[in-house]
N, C-alpha and C positions, 0 to 999 in steps of 0.2 A: 429069460428074466433072471437076474442075479438073485441069489438068496438074501433075504433080509437078515441083517446082523444084529443079534441081541447080546446084551451083557447081563448075566445073572450074578448078583452079589449076595451070597447067602452062605452061612457056615454049616448048614445042615447037609452033610455029605450025601446022605441017602436021598434026600429030596432033590438035590441038584442033579444027581445021576438019573433019577426018574424023569425029571423035567427035560433033561437032555435027550433021553430016549423017546420021550413023548413029542417034543417040539421039532427035533431034527427031521423026521419024516414029513413034517408039514411044510418043509422048505425053508427053515430057519437055520442060520449058522450061529451057534451058541458058544460064547466064551463064558467061563466061570471063574469067579474069585471067591475065596472063602473067608476073607476078612476085609475090613473097611479100607485099610491102607492099600492093599493089593487091588481092590476094586476101584478106588479113586485113581490109582496109577493107570489102570487100563482105560478108565472112562475119559481121562484127560490126555491119553496118548494120541498119536496121529491117526489111529485107526477110527474109522467112522462107525458109529452104532446107530441103528434106527430106533432103538428103545433100550432102556436100562430097567431091569427088574431089581429092586433094591429092598432088602430086608431091613427092618429097624434094628433088631438086636444082633449086633456084630462085634467080634473082638477087634481090638486096636482102635478102630474108629467106628462109632455107631452110625446107623443109617442117616440120622439127622446131620451129623457132622460131615458125612460124605456129601450129602445133598447141598449143604451150605457152601462147602468148598467148590463143589462142581458148578454151582450156579454163578460163581464169580467169573467163570470163563466159558461155560458151555450151556446151551439151551436144549440139549438132547432130552426128548420126552422121558419121564421117569414114572414108573408104576411102583408105588410103595407097597410092600408086603407087611401088613401090620398084625398085631395080636387081635384075635376075634373079640369084638365088643369094646376095644380100647379106643374110645372116641377122641381122647387127647392126642394119641399118636396120629390119627387120621387128620384131625384139624391142624395140628402142628406141622405135619408134612405138607399139607396143601398151602399153609401160610408161607412155607419156605420155598415153594416153587414146584412141588410134585404135581404131576398132571392128573393122576388118578391113584386110587388105592384099592387093595383087595385084602380081605381079612383071612388069616390062616385059622384053621385048615380050609382050603378052598377046593372047589371042584375043578379038575383039570380042564374041562370043557369051558367053564366060565373064564378061566385064565386065558385060554386060547382065544375066546371071543373078545376079551379086553385087549389082548395084544393085537389082534387083527384090526380092531377098530382104531387104535392109536396109530399103528403103522400105516393103515390105509389112508387115514386123514393126512398124515405127513406126506405120503406119496402123491396125494392130490394137490398139495400146495404148489409144486412147480408148474402145474397146468395153468395156474393163475397168471403166468407170465404174459398171456395175451391181453390181460386186463389193464386198463388205465389206472393211474393213481386215483385214490378217492380222498377228497379233502372236504372236511366239514369244520368250519370255524378255524381254529389254529391247530387242528389235528389232521395230519395227512398220513394215509396208509398206502404203502407202495407194494402191491402184490408181486411185481417182478422181482424185487429185492427182498420181499417178506420183511419189510422194516416199517416202523411207525415213528413219526416225528410229531412232537408237541411243542408249539411255539419255536419251531426250527431246531429243537433238540431231539437227538435220537433217544427213543425210549426202549430200553432192553426188556423185551417181553418173552415169556416162554411160548412154546408153540400153542399151548392151550389158550393162554391169554390173548395171543394174536388172533386165533380163530374166533374167540368170543367177541373181540372188538370188531373184527371184520363182519361178523353176522349182525351185530347191533348197528353198525354204521350203514350197511346196505339196506337195513330196515329202519333207518332213522325216522323218528316221528311216530313209529308204530310199536306197540307193545310186543316184546318177544318173550314167550313163556319159558320158564325154567325147563319144562319138559322138552320143548323145541331145542333149546341150547344143549341139553344133555344128549339128546338123540343125534343132533347134527355135529356136535363138537366131540363128545366123548364116546359116541356110538353105543349108548346104552339108555334104557328107559330110566327115568328118575325114580329112585326108590324113596319110600317114606322116610323122613328124617335125614335124608342125604343132604349134607351141607356143602358138598364139593363145589357146586356152581356158585354159591354165595361166597365161598372163600376165594375162588378165582376172580370173581368180579371185585371183591374187596381189594385184592392185590393189584388188579388193573387200575382201580380208582386211585390208589396210593401212588402208583407210578406216574399216572397222568397228572395228579395234583402236585407232584414235585416240580412241574414246569408251568402249571397253570392252575389258579385257584377256582376257576369256574366249574360248577357242577356239570358233568357231562353225561353221567349215567344215573338215571332216576330209578329207584326201586318202587315197584308196586307190590306191596307186601302180599305174599301168598299167590301172586300172579306171575310176575316176571320183571323184566327190565326194559327201560325206554331210553334210547340215546337222544339227548337233547341237542337241538340245532341252535347255535348262537345266532342272535339277530343283530 
């Protein structure tokens, strides 16, 4: 099995060295960039990365600018590293297309668990190639190509948004709890006051609404989400 390739974009030299020493023995190949411009250049190069670890506070280009530019061309999963307790950074990062976030200072074991969950989820997506397309109303999800079409238009989704939509569609007509989504898509238990699932679903709604005005995902406050089937 080939090593999973990670890109770490962080200007903390000591932290990046520690993480390289910690993650390499776990089977990861880690590239490091110490400013936003260098990080973006690597992230958008021809080299494939399974996951990008992106700090918010960076010289030259901050993490949000890097993420915004990255998402115009790449859907590589991104784990944002934010300041502890800074909810604005977390929410803004998720709105811009980050897949998950982790507050600094963090426990290395927790970081490893988050990385494993995101990388494992991505590794499982190709196995869906044996599945047939799933079509509900004017939304069609193609597991072999990992693409989504709405009213015959290609919808550019991040890996997390795609996984959430897939989970909701295969359970159409049934309520899917936030806890279920968090565990199956993000690979973690839903923490109190964690709004990451809400933000991903909000982004998903906006992208589908750009091609179809019909409500497709209904919120059951405090419980979860329901994918509506058009009649």
